[in-house]
VOPAGU-2260 file (C-alpha; in pm, 1 decimal, decimal comma):
REM VOPAGU-2260
SITE   aa  ch    i         X         Y         Z
SITE  MET   A    0     289,1    6878,7    1487,4
SITE  PRO   A    1     478,8    6569,1    1370,5
SITE  ALA   A    2     771,6    6623,2    1139,3
SITE  PRO   A    3     713,0    6532,9     772,2
SITE  PRO   A    4     877,9    6211,4     649,6
SITE  LEU   A    5    1220,4    6252,2     498,7
SITE  PRO   A    6    1234,6    6242,2     118,8
SITE  GLY   A    7    1281,9    5891,3      -5,5
SITE  ALA   A    8    1197,9    5732,3     332,2
SITE  GLY   A    9     905,4    5537,1     187,2
SITE  ARG   A   10    1122,2    5405,3     -91,8
SITE  ARG   A   11    1389,4    5296,2     158,3
SITE  HIS   A   12    1126,0    5116,1     363,7
SITE  MET   A   13     995,1    4940,8      54,6
SITE  SER   A   14    1348,6    4847,2     -51,8
SITE  LEU   A   15    1409,6    4680,0     285,6
SITE  SER   A   16    1106,3    4457,9     228,7
SITE  LEU   A   17    1234,4    4368,6    -117,8
SITE  LEU   A   18    1577,2    4293,3      26,9
SITE  ALA   A   19    1417,3    4056,4     278,7
SITE  ASP   A   20    1247,9    3870,3      -6,4
SITE  ARG   A   21    1577,7    3838,4    -191,2
SITE  CYS   A   22    1794,7    3725,9     100,2
SITE  SER   A   23    1964,3    3392,3      41,7
SITE  THR   A   24    2173,1    3373,8     361,1
SITE  LEU   A   25    2098,9    3417,5     729,8
SITE  ARG   A   26    2378,8    3672,9     757,4
SITE  GLY   A   27    2218,7    3891,6     493,0
SITE  LEU   A   28    1878,7    3848,7     654,5
SITE  ALA   A   29    2019,7    3954,1     992,9
SITE  LEU   A   30    2148,7    4278,1     836,1
SITE  VAL   A   31    1806,9    4354,6     686,0
SITE  HIS   A   32    1643,0    4275,3    1020,2
SITE  ALA   A   33    1880,7    4513,6    1198,7
SITE  ALA   A   34    1810,8    4788,7     945,8
SITE  MET   A   35    1436,3    4749,6     998,2
SITE  LEU   A   36    1480,4    4771,4    1374,6
SITE  VAL   A   37    1695,5    5083,8    1351,6
SITE  SER   A   38    1448,6    5252,5    1118,8
SITE  GLY   A   39    1155,4    5161,2    1344,4
SITE  ARG   A   40     991,6    4989,8    1051,3
SITE  LEU   A   41     881,8    4679,4    1242,5
SITE  ALA   A   42     699,1    4876,6    1512,9
SITE  ASP   A   43     396,0    4953,3    1299,4
SITE  ASP   A   44     442,8    4795,2     956,3
SITE  ALA   A   45     284,1    4448,8     939,1
SITE  PHE   A   46     375,9    4414,8     570,7
SITE  ALA   A   47     747,4    4455,5     640,7
SITE  ALA   A   48     722,0    4213,1     933,2
SITE  SER   A   49     543,9    3961,5     709,8
SITE  ARG   A   50     819,8    3974,5     447,2
SITE  LEU   A   51    1089,3    3934,7     711,6
SITE  LEU   A   52     904,0    3644,2     873,4
SITE  ASN   A   53     866,1    3474,1     535,4
SITE  ALA   A   54    1240,4    3504,9     478,5
SITE  TYR   A   55    1312,9    3354,5     821,2
SITE  ALA   A   56    1075,9    3066,1     741,0
SITE  ASN   A   57    1271,4    2996,7     421,6
SITE  LEU   A   58    1620,5    3022,2     570,8
SITE  SER   A   59    1619,3    2936,5     939,8
SITE  PRO   A   60    1498,2    2671,8    1187,0
SITE  PRO   A   61    1140,1    2699,0    1318,7
SITE  ALA   A   62    1266,0    2820,1    1657,9
SITE  ALA   A   63    1397,2    3140,6    1495,3
SITE  VAL   A   64    1062,9    3193,6    1321,1
SITE  LEU   A   65     876,0    3154,5    1649,0
SITE  ARG   A   66    1112,9    3395,3    1827,9
SITE  PHE   A   67    1062,1    3658,9    1562,2
SITE  LEU   A   68     684,5    3614,1    1570,1
SITE  SER   A   69     670,9    3652,7    1948,6
SITE  SER   A   70     888,1    3967,7    1933,6
SITE  LEU   A   71     631,9    4165,5    1734,7
SITE  PRO   A   72     450,3    4439,8    1930,1
SITE  TYR   A   73     116,7    4356,4    1765,4
SITE  ALA   A   74     -94,8    4049,8    1698,7
SITE  PRO   A   75      24,0    3854,5    1395,3
SITE  ASN   A   76    -202,4    3847,0    1091,2
SITE  SER   A   77    -318,2    3538,2     902,5
SITE  PHE   A   78     -28,1    3552,1     658,5
SITE  MET   A   79     223,3    3547,9     944,5
SITE  LEU   A   80      51,2    3259,2    1121,3
SITE  ASN   A   81      21,1    3055,1     802,3
SITE  THR   A   82     386,1    3122,4     720,8
SITE  THR   A   83     484,1    2995,5    1064,4
SITE  LEU   A   84     263,7    2689,1    1014,9
SITE  ARG   A   85     447,7    2619,8     688,3
SITE  ALA   A   86     782,9    2633,8     864,5
SITE  LEU   A   87     666,7    2400,3    1141,7
SITE  ALA   A   88     502,1    2153,9     901,0
SITE  SER   A   89     824,0    2128,6     698,1
SITE  SER   A   90    1047,7    2093,7    1004,0
SITE  PRO   A   91    1189,8    1771,7    1155,2
SITE  ASP   A   92     907,4    1798,2    1409,5
SITE  PRO   A   93     588,8    1842,0    1203,4
SITE  ALA   A   94     371,9    1764,2    1507,5
SITE  SER   A   95     465,6    2106,9    1648,8
SITE  ALA   A   96     235,2    2266,3    1388,8
SITE  PHE   A   97     -75,4    2141,2    1568,5
SITE  PRO   A   98     -34,1    2296,3    1915,1
SITE  PHE   A   99      65,1    2620,8    1742,9
SITE  PHE   A  100    -252,2    2609,6    1533,2
SITE  SER   A  101    -470,2    2520,6    1832,4
SITE  LEU   A  102    -321,4    2799,5    2046,1
SITE  HIS   A  103    -394,0    3074,9    1796,5
SITE  ARG   A  104    -730,5    2930,6    1698,3
SITE  ARG   A  105    -845,2    2931,5    2062,6
SITE  SER   A  106    -699,3    3274,7    2132,7
SITE  GLY   A  107   -1003,6    3431,9    1973,4
SITE  SER   A  108    -789,6    3663,0    1761,7
SITE  SER   A  109   -1014,3    3829,6    1508,2
SITE  SER   A  110    -718,3    3846,9    1268,9
SITE  TYR   A  111    -690,3    3470,7    1233,9
SITE  SER   A  112    -944,2    3251,5    1063,0
SITE  PRO   A  113    -816,3    2924,9     915,0
SITE  GLY   A  114    -871,8    2918,3     540,4
SITE  ARG   A  115    -759,2    2758,8     216,0
SITE  HIS   A  116    -398,8    2865,9     281,1
SITE  THR   A  117    -400,2    2720,3     633,3
SITE  PHE   A  118    -519,4    2362,5     588,2
SITE  PRO   A  119    -266,7    2252,8     323,0
SITE  PHE   A  120      14,9    2316,9     572,4
SITE  LEU   A  121    -165,8    2125,9     846,0
SITE  LEU   A  122    -229,7    1840,9     602,4
SITE  LYS   A  123     136,3    1841,4     500,1
SITE  ALA   A  124     227,2    1793,1     865,5
SITE  SER   A  125     -39,9    1526,9     916,8
SITE  ALA   A  126      86,7    1329,9     614,9
SITE  ARG   A  127     399,8    1263,3     819,5
SITE  LEU   A  128     207,6    1157,4    1130,0
SITE  ALA   A  129     -70,7     920,8    1237,9
SITE  LEU   A  130    -394,6     902,9    1038,5
SITE  PRO   A  131    -639,9    1027,7    1305,8
SITE  VAL   A  132    -484,6    1372,7    1272,8
SITE  SER   A  133    -573,1    1383,0     903,7
SITE  GLN   A  134    -928,3    1274,4     981,7
SITE  GLN   A  135    -967,6    1552,4    1238,8
SITE  ILE   A  136    -835,6    1812,4     995,5
SITE  HIS   A  137   -1070,4    1676,5     729,9
SITE  ALA   A  138   -1363,0    1731,8     966,1
SITE  LEU   A  139   -1245,0    2088,5    1029,5
SITE  VAL   A  140   -1211,4    2145,9     655,2
SITE  VAL   A  141   -1572,7    2038,5     605,4
SITE  LYS   A  142   -1682,0    2261,2     894,1
SITE  HIS   A  143   -1523,5    2560,9     721,8
SITE  GLY   A  144   -1680,8    2466,2     388,0
SITE  LEU   A  145   -1348,3    2411,3     212,1
SITE  HIS   A  146   -1378,0    2041,8     127,3
SITE  LEU   A  147   -1456,9    2121,9    -235,7
SITE  ASP   A  148   -1165,0    2362,4    -271,8
SITE  THR   A  149    -915,1    2199,1    -510,3
SITE  TYR   A  150    -613,1    2340,8    -324,2
SITE  VAL   A  151    -728,8    2204,3      11,9
SITE  ALA   A  152    -858,0    1877,5    -134,9
SITE  ASN   A  153    -517,0    1815,8    -289,4
SITE  GLY   A  154    -369,0    1818,4      61,0
SITE  LEU   A  155    -635,7    1573,7     177,9
SITE  VAL   A  156    -566,2    1335,6    -112,0
SITE  ARG   A  157    -194,9    1345,3     -35,3
SITE  ALA   A  158    -241,3    1294,4     339,5
SITE  TYR   A  159    -474,5     996,4     296,6
SITE  SER   A  160    -249,1     845,5      29,0
SITE  VAL   A  161      56,4     864,3     252,6
SITE  ALA   A  162    -147,6     709,5     534,9
SITE  GLY   A  163    -230,9     413,9     309,4
SITE  LEU   A  164    -602,8     491,4     281,1
SITE  ILE   A  165    -604,5     527,2     -93,6
SITE  GLY   A  166    -977,7     450,7    -110,1
SITE  VAL   A  167   -1057,1     751,8     110,2
SITE  ALA   A  168    -821,4     962,8     -99,5
SITE  ARG   A  169   -1014,0     859,5    -409,7
SITE  LYS   A  170   -1346,5     953,6    -247,5
SITE  VAL   A  171   -1213,0    1302,9    -179,1
SITE  PHE   A  172   -1090,0    1320,4    -538,4
SITE  ASP   A  173   -1422,4    1198,8    -681,7
SITE  GLY   A  174   -1613,8    1453,7    -473,1
SITE  LEU   A  175   -1446,0    1750,9    -639,9
SITE  PRO   A  176   -1668,4    1943,3    -883,2
SITE  GLU   A  177   -1355,7    2063,5   -1063,0
SITE  ARG   A  178   -1015,0    1899,2   -1083,4
SITE  SER   A  179    -672,7    2032,1   -1169,6
SITE  THR   A  180    -340,8    1907,2   -1299,0
SITE  VAL   A  181    -203,7    1924,7    -944,4
SITE  VAL   A  182    -474,6    1710,9    -784,2
SITE  TYR   A  183    -456,0    1457,2   -1069,0
SITE  THR   A  184     -79,8    1438,0   -1015,4
SITE  THR   A  185    -132,2    1372,0    -644,0
SITE  MET   A  186    -391,6    1102,8    -715,7
SITE  VAL   A  187    -168,5     919,7    -965,6
SITE  SER   A  188     129,0     945,8    -729,8
SITE  GLY   A  189     -85,3     819,7    -443,1
SITE  TYR   A  190    -187,0     510,8    -637,3
SITE  THR   A  191     174,6     440,8    -730,7
SITE  LEU   A  192     288,1     490,5    -370,5
SITE  ASN   A  193      33,9     234,3    -252,0
SITE  GLY   A  194     117,4     -24,9    -515,7
SITE  CYS   A  195    -208,4      26,0    -707,6
SITE  TYR   A  196     -29,1      42,8   -1038,4
SITE  GLU   A  197    -322,0     -31,7   -1269,8
SITE  ASP   A  198    -528,0     235,3   -1089,8
SITE  ALA   A  199    -241,5     482,7   -1132,1
SITE  MET   A  200    -237,7     418,3   -1505,5
SITE  GLY   A  201    -616,9     448,5   -1515,4
SITE  ALA   A  202    -613,0     783,7   -1336,2
SITE  PHE   A  203    -342,1     906,0   -1572,5
SITE  GLY   A  204    -563,4     806,3   -1866,5
SITE  GLU   A  205    -852,9    1003,4   -1714,0
SITE  MET   A  206    -624,1    1302,7   -1675,9
SITE  ILE   A  207    -522,8    1295,4   -2041,6
SITE  ASN   A  208    -880,6    1236,2   -2162,4
SITE  GLU   A  209   -1001,5    1539,4   -1965,3
SITE  GLY   A  210    -746,9    1754,8   -2146,0
SITE  PHE   A  211    -502,1    1823,4   -1863,4
SITE  GLU   A  212    -136,7    1870,4   -1955,3
SITE  PRO   A  213      75,2    1622,3   -1758,4
SITE  GLY   A  214     378,2    1763,4   -1580,4
SITE  ASP   A  215     713,0    1599,7   -1518,4
SITE  VAL   A  216     615,5    1467,3   -1175,1
SITE  VAL   A  217     307,7    1277,8   -1294,6
SITE  LEU   A  218     496,4    1142,7   -1596,6
SITE  ALA   A  219     768,4    1001,9   -1370,7
SITE  SER   A  220     506,8     861,2   -1134,0
SITE  VAL   A  221     303,6     684,0   -1401,9
SITE  LEU   A  222     622,1     543,4   -1557,8
SITE  SER   A  223     705,8     393,8   -1219,1
SITE  ALA   A  224     359,2     235,8   -1215,0
SITE  CYS   A  225     404,6     105,8   -1570,2
SITE  ALA   A  226     734,7     -53,5   -1469,0
SITE  ARG   A  227     566,5    -247,9   -1188,4
SITE  SER   A  228     223,1    -320,9   -1331,5
SITE  GLU   A  229     126,8    -681,3   -1402,6
SITE  SER   A  230     -64,3    -590,6   -1717,4
SITE  GLY   A  231     -81,3    -301,9   -1960,5
SITE  GLY   A  232     230,3    -128,2   -1835,0
SITE  LEU   A  233     421,3    -143,9   -2159,6
SITE  VAL   A  234     130,8      -2,6   -2363,2
SITE  ILE   A  235      80,0     295,3   -2132,3
SITE  GLY   A  236     455,9     338,9   -2094,9
SITE  ARG   A  237     495,5     374,1   -2471,1
SITE  ARG   A  238     216,0     631,1   -2471,1
SITE  VAL   A  239     399,9     829,3   -2202,0
SITE  HIS   A  240     718,8     800,3   -2407,1
SITE  ASN   A  241     538,8     959,4   -2702,7
SITE  ILE   A  242     418,3    1246,0   -2483,2
SITE  ILE   A  243     772,4    1309,3   -2361,0
SITE  GLU   A  244     913,1    1306,2   -2714,8
SITE  MET   A  245     646,1    1545,1   -2842,7
SITE  ARG   A  246     703,4    1787,3   -2556,2
SITE  GLY   A  247    1078,8    1763,5   -2539,5
SITE  VAL   A  248    1250,3    1796,2   -2204,0
SITE  GLU   A  249    1584,6    1935,4   -2099,2
SITE  ALA   A  250    1830,8    1843,1   -1824,9
SITE  PRO   A  251    1800,3    1770,8   -1541,0
SITE  VAL   A  252    1435,2    1670,6   -1588,7
SITE  GLY   A  253    1522,3    1494,6   -1912,9
SITE  VAL   A  254    1767,1    1266,8   -1732,0
SITE  ILE   A  255    1508,3    1176,5   -1468,7
SITE  LEU   A  256    1234,0    1095,1   -1718,6
SITE  SER   A  257    1469,7     910,4   -1953,2
SITE  THR   A  258    1592,5     700,9   -1660,2
SITE  ALA   A  259    1230,7     624,3   -1573,2
SITE  LEU   A  260    1175,6     517,6   -1935,9
SITE  VAL   A  261    1479,5     286,6   -1928,7
SITE  ASP   A  262    1352,5     135,5   -1604,5
SITE  MET   A  263     999,4      91,1   -1744,1
SITE  TYR   A  264    1115,8     -77,3   -2064,4
SITE  ALA   A  265    1369,3    -295,5   -1884,3
SITE  LYS   A  266    1121,4    -416,6   -1623,2
SITE  ASN   A  267     871,9    -497,4   -1899,2
SITE  ALA   A  268    1136,8    -703,9   -2081,9
SITE  ALA   A  269    1141,1    -458,2   -2375,0
SITE  ILE   A  270    1519,2    -467,8   -2368,7
SITE  GLU   A  271    1579,1    -327,4   -2717,7
SITE  GLU   A  272    1368,4     -20,0   -2639,8
SITE  ALA   A  273    1542,6      22,3   -2303,2
SITE  VAL   A  274    1883,0      13,7   -2472,2
SITE  THR   A  275    1766,4     256,0   -2743,6
SITE  VAL   A  276    1653,9     514,3   -2486,1
SITE  PHE   A  277    1971,9     456,9   -2286,3
SITE  LYS   A  278    2203,3     509,3   -2582,5
SITE  GLY   A  279    2012,4     821,8   -2687,6
SITE  MET   A  280    2070,1     996,5   -2354,6
SITE  PRO   A  281    2332,7    1274,3   -2363,4
SITE  GLU   A  282    2380,1    1233,7   -1987,1
SITE  ARG   A  283    2350,5     918,5   -1778,4
SITE  ARG   A  284    2356,0     899,2   -1402,4
SITE  THR   A  285    2417,5     607,5   -1170,3
SITE  ALA   A  286    2042,7     541,9   -1147,2
SITE  THR   A  287    2025,4     518,4   -1528,0
SITE  TRP   A  288    2296,2     252,4   -1542,9
SITE  ASN   A  289    2133,1      68,4   -1252,6
SITE  ALA   A  290    1798,8      53,0   -1434,3
SITE  LEU   A  291    1953,6    -103,6   -1742,5
SITE  ILE   A  292    2195,0    -339,2   -1562,6
SITE  SER   A  293    1926,5    -469,1   -1325,0
SITE  GLY   A  294    1676,3    -511,3   -1607,0
SITE  LEU   A  295    1924,1    -701,6   -1821,5
SITE  ALA   A  296    2017,8    -932,0   -1534,3
SITE  HIS   A  297    1656,2    -992,8   -1436,1
SITE  HIS   A  298    1552,8   -1096,8   -1786,6
SITE  GLY   A  299    1836,4   -1337,6   -1853,3
SITE  HIS   A  300    2088,9   -1109,8   -2022,6
SITE  GLY   A  301    2355,2   -1156,1   -1757,3
SITE  LYS   A  302    2659,3   -1123,4   -1983,8
SITE  TYR   A  303    2524,6    -807,4   -2147,6
SITE  ALA   A  304    2459,1    -663,1   -1800,4
SITE  LEU   A  305    2822,3    -723,2   -1709,2
SITE  VAL   A  306    2941,7    -557,8   -2030,2
SITE  MET   A  307    2736,2    -250,4   -1936,7
SITE  PHE   A  308    2885,3    -254,2   -1586,7
SITE  GLN   A  309    3237,8    -246,2   -1729,6
SITE  GLN   A  310    3136,5      40,3   -1959,5
SITE  MET   A  311    2990,9     224,4   -1660,9
SITE  LEU   A  312    3323,4     200,7   -1478,9
SITE  GLN   A  313    3518,0     305,6   -1788,6
SITE  GLU   A  314    3304,2     619,6   -1819,1
SITE  GLY   A  315    3381,5     708,0   -1457,3
SITE  VAL   A  316    3026,5     673,5   -1327,3
SITE  PRO   A  317    3042,2     565,6    -960,5
SITE  PRO   A  318    2841,7     249,6    -882,3
SITE  ASN   A  319    2630,2     230,4    -568,2
SITE  ALA   A  320    2478,3     -51,3    -363,1
SITE  THR   A  321    2192,9     -98,8    -612,2
SITE  THR   A  322    2442,8    -134,8    -896,9
SITE  PHE   A  323    2613,3    -424,2    -722,6
SITE  VAL   A  324    2285,6    -605,5    -659,0
SITE  GLY   A  325    2230,1    -606,5   -1035,1
SITE  VAL   A  326    2591,6    -701,2   -1107,9
SITE  LEU   A  327    2598,9    -988,3    -858,3
SITE  SER   A  328    2264,2   -1111,2    -993,0
SITE  ALA   A  329    2415,3   -1110,2   -1341,1
SITE  TYR   A  330    2716,5   -1309,8   -1221,9
SITE  CYS   A  331    2482,6   -1553,3   -1048,8
SITE  LEU   A  332    2284,5   -1594,8   -1369,5
SITE  SER   A  333    2602,2   -1650,9   -1568,8
SITE  GLY   A  334    2759,1   -1882,8   -1310,7
SITE  MET   A  335    3077,9   -1673,3   -1296,6
SITE  ILE   A  336    3194,8   -1747,9    -942,9
SITE  ASP   A  337    3545,0   -1598,2    -946,4
SITE  GLU   A  338    3424,7   -1276,4   -1107,3
SITE  ALA   A  339    3141,1   -1251,4    -854,7
SITE  ARG   A  340    3385,6   -1289,4    -565,1
SITE  LYS   A  341    3602,9   -1016,2    -712,8
SITE  ALA   A  342    3307,5    -779,3    -761,1
SITE  PHE   A  343    3182,3    -848,2    -409,5
SITE  ARG   A  344    3523,7    -769,8    -260,1
SITE  SER   A  345    3553,2    -454,7    -471,5
SITE  MET   A  346    3252,6    -293,8    -304,3
SITE  LYS   A  347    3476,2    -158,9     -31,0
SITE  ASP   A  348    3684,7      20,3    -296,5
SITE  PHE   A  349    3378,0     234,2    -365,6
SITE  GLY   A  350    3306,6     293,4       3,3
SITE  LEU   A  351    3017,5      46,5       6,1
SITE  THR   A  352    2927,5    -203,8     276,3
SITE  PRO   A  353    2753,1    -521,2     154,4
SITE  SER   A  354    2389,5    -552,5     261,3
SITE  ILE   A  355    2186,7    -869,8     302,1
SITE  GLN   A  356    2083,4    -839,2     -64,8
SITE  HIS   A  357    2445,7    -862,2    -177,5
SITE  TYR   A  358    2514,0   -1153,4      56,0
SITE  GLY   A  359    2197,7   -1320,0     -72,0
SITE  CYS   A  360    2322,7   -1301,7    -431,3
SITE  MET   A  361    2656,1   -1456,4    -330,3
SITE  VAL   A  362    2496,5   -1731,4    -121,7
SITE  ASP   A  363    2261,8   -1813,6    -408,7
SITE  LEU   A  364    2554,1   -1836,8    -654,2
SITE  LEU   A  365    2771,0   -2042,2    -418,4
SITE  GLY   A  366    2478,6   -2268,4    -333,7
SITE  ARG   A  367    2392,6   -2331,2    -698,3
SITE  SER   A  368    2757,5   -2415,5    -760,5
SITE  GLY   A  369    2770,6   -2664,8    -474,3
SITE  LEU   A  370    3010,3   -2455,7    -266,0
SITE  LEU   A  371    2800,3   -2500,7      45,9
SITE  VAL   A  372    3081,1   -2471,9     300,7
SITE  GLU   A  373    3185,6   -2136,3     157,3
SITE  ALA   A  374    2822,2   -2024,7     146,9
SITE  GLU   A  375    2773,2   -2113,2     514,6
SITE  GLU   A  376    3095,4   -1937,6     613,4
SITE  MET   A  377    2986,7   -1628,4     423,3
SITE  ILE   A  378    2654,2   -1615,4     609,3
SITE  ARG   A  379    2820,9   -1657,7     947,2
SITE  GLY   A  380    3070,0   -1383,9     862,4
SITE  MET   A  381    2810,4   -1132,4     746,4
SITE  THR   A  382    2840,2    -773,1     867,8
SITE  CYS   A  383    2460,6    -762,7     899,6
SITE  GLU   A  384    2219,2   -1000,5    1069,9
SITE  ALA   A  385    2113,1   -1301,6     863,8
SITE  ASP   A  386    1741,4   -1362,7     809,3
SITE  THR   A  387    1534,6   -1669,6     727,6
SITE  MET   A  388    1544,9   -1592,2     355,1
SITE  ILE   A  389    1921,3   -1621,2     323,6
SITE  TRP   A  390    1935,7   -1932,2     544,0
SITE  GLY   A  391    1647,3   -2070,1     337,7
SITE  ALA   A  392    1848,5   -2022,9      18,4
SITE  LEU   A  393    2128,7   -2228,0     171,5
SITE  LEU   A  394    1882,7   -2495,8     287,5
SITE  THR   A  395    1748,0   -2522,5     -66,1
SITE  ALA   A  396    2102,7   -2564,3    -196,0
SITE  CYS   A  397    2166,7   -2833,1      65,5
SITE  ARG   A  398    1870,0   -3031,5     -62,1
SITE  ASN   A  399    1976,1   -2989,5    -424,4
SITE  HIS   A  400    2325,6   -3116,4    -343,4
SITE  GLY   A  401    2231,4   -3367,7     -71,4
SITE  ASN   A  402    2440,5   -3211,5     206,3
SITE  ILE   A  403    2275,5   -3329,0     529,1
SITE  ASP   A  404    2528,8   -3189,0     778,8
SITE  ILE   A  405    2504,0   -2828,9     662,3
SITE  ALA   A  406    2127,6   -2869,0     618,2
SITE  LEU   A  407    2091,7   -2960,0     987,4
SITE  ARG   A  408    2294,1   -2659,3    1101,7
SITE  THR   A  409    2101,5   -2434,1     864,2
SITE  ALA   A  410    1765,0   -2565,6     986,4
SITE  LEU   A  411    1862,7   -2487,3    1345,4
SITE  GLU   A  412    1948,2   -2128,7    1248,9
SITE  ILE   A  413    1611,1   -2086,9    1077,0
SITE  LEU   A  414    1425,4   -2222,1    1379,0
SITE  LYS   A  415    1614,3   -1983,5    1607,0
SITE  LEU   A  416    1483,9   -1693,7    1400,6
SITE  ASP   A  417    1137,8   -1839,5    1337,1
SITE  PRO   A  418    1042,3   -2119,5    1579,6
SITE  GLU   A  419     701,3   -2160,0    1413,0
SITE  ASN   A  420     849,3   -2228,1    1069,1
SITE  HIS   A  421     772,2   -2599,6    1060,2
SITE  GLY   A  422     835,0   -2607,4     686,0
SITE  VAL   A  423    1200,7   -2659,6     779,9
SITE  TYR   A  424    1111,3   -3012,5     899,0
SITE  VAL   A  425     949,6   -3085,3     564,5
SITE  VAL   A  426    1266,6   -2990,4     378,0
SITE  LEU   A  427    1484,7   -3193,2     614,0
SITE  SER   A  428    1253,5   -3490,2     572,0
SITE  ASN   A  429    1289,6   -3461,8     193,5
SITE  ILE   A  430    1669,0   -3443,6     223,9
SITE  TYR   A  431    1673,2   -3757,9     441,2
SITE  ALA   A  432    1441,9   -3932,3     195,3
SITE  ASP   A  433    1666,3   -3843,7     -98,1
SITE  ALA   A  434    1959,3   -3995,9      95,3
SITE  GLY   A  435    1761,6   -4310,6     184,3
SITE  ARG   A  436    1776,3   -4237,8     558,1
SITE  TRP   A  437    1425,0   -4358,5     630,5
SITE  GLN   A  438    1463,8   -4382,1    1007,8
SITE  ASP   A  439    1541,2   -4010,9    1018,5
SITE  VAL   A  440    1241,6   -3949,2     793,8
SITE  ASP   A  441    1014,6   -4134,9    1038,8
SITE  ARG   A  442    1162,1   -3946,3    1333,2
SITE  LEU   A  443    1099,8   -3609,6    1171,1
SITE  ARG   A  444     745,8   -3704,9    1076,0
SITE  LYS   A  445     673,0   -3785,4    1437,9
SITE  VAL   A  446     805,5   -3442,9    1534,4
SITE  MET   A  447     584,5   -3284,3    1271,2
SITE  LYS   A  448     283,5   -3484,9    1386,4
SITE  GLY   A  449     350,2   -3380,0    1742,7
SITE  ALA   A  450     341,6   -3018,2    1630,7
SITE  LEU   A  451      -1,1   -3084,7    1473,8
SITE  LEU   A  452     148,3   -3028,7    1131,2
SITE  SER   A  453      38,0   -3189,0     810,5
SITE  LYS   A  454     210,0   -3150,9     478,2
SITE  ILE   A  455       2,6   -3011,1     193,4
SITE  PRO   A  456     -12,3   -3268,6     -91,4
SITE  GLY   A  457     205,5   -3172,8    -383,5
SITE  SER   A  458     420,3   -2918,5    -198,0
SITE  SER   A  459     778,8   -2970,6     -96,4
SITE  ALA   A  460     814,4   -2704,9     168,7
SITE  VAL   A  461     654,2   -2414,5     349,6
SITE  GLY   A  462     790,4   -2068,9     276,7
SITE  GLY   A  463     967,0   -2156,9     -45,9
SITE  TYR   A  464    1242,3   -2385,7      80,1
SITE  GLY   A  465    1300,2   -2674,1    -152,3
SITE  ASP   A  466    1230,7   -2481,6    -469,8
SITE  GLY   A  467    1498,4   -2548,7    -728,8
């Protein structure tokens, strides 16, 4: 006759499962694991094994999860398999989720039937991979009759949105008999991700009209759409601002949404409103300053942008690469060459390496100021590879200032990068014409004719060169 369980043994077993749920370090989890092994708990208690596996999935690499799963003396249940799928889908190698799923699906295990808690993890993995995988999972979802499940459909909308098939995502969304705040959030975010800003604002309007309470994620997403929309962004953005004020938000979410508001107002040229939100923020991060500085520079308030940059430094907020793009743009707008050089050189003091955007701002400023030799030297001394855009900016400056020698060298560099860019010949021809060198104009036109090129009436160049 088996001996009766010791008093309190059940409570100790239950406490081990609770400890596994509460573990925040691998060391602590290893101690709980050892205690379960010593007590014999894992030999016949699938619940305890499930809690331990879930903890491993939260704290350790997928390989550790797989090792633990394979060490069990019994077939894993659906919870265990779905937990492992979650770990694989979130790992640096999301593709590993699919062979794992296929293996256990083909094994014929009666304990595993893919359901509404299985497909979202597979769709999360597929969102990071090629589209055909999402289509195959979609077919499997329909086969299992889960295509109308809001939880599963949300994964489908996200996967198709990430793949760039926003129209398919919308069809899945429209096919749902019932929608939720979560799936609306995914749809709005999907539109914003794919540059369909007016559609994002429209979906947000539908969400509000149907009585759903917008969360912080969808508010940030629609504000991003409002900042980039060609029409209606400011109207919807103000409506979102009202929602945020009525709800009230606290840090750190408040900082994120307020930064999004500053960015939205600044990009829509509502500078006074951007500054008002900015000044009302109890905490400002680098991204907040960047939004205001870039917006001010973009809309012609270069000197004000530079004042804000100095204030940013005085308050001890560290600038990043984006900050300096806005600052250099402001200096370019204001024509402050010496100050721009100083700011450009100071990037290294903040541990920043200039990118092609920073070089582009400097070349634009130097070119506008007629300092073409310095501009050319800067391009040739770049720490990154020059592209046709930055050489094109110099070529435009050469035309504006009538510098034929540098224009010829610049044209050669553009043709090295893009041999089919015959618009370079058009610009050179215009430069020769401005200088009265008609023989060179005729020679270039013969070259252009030989390349079967014809200049479009009324245009001065192909690809933007020659624009003032």
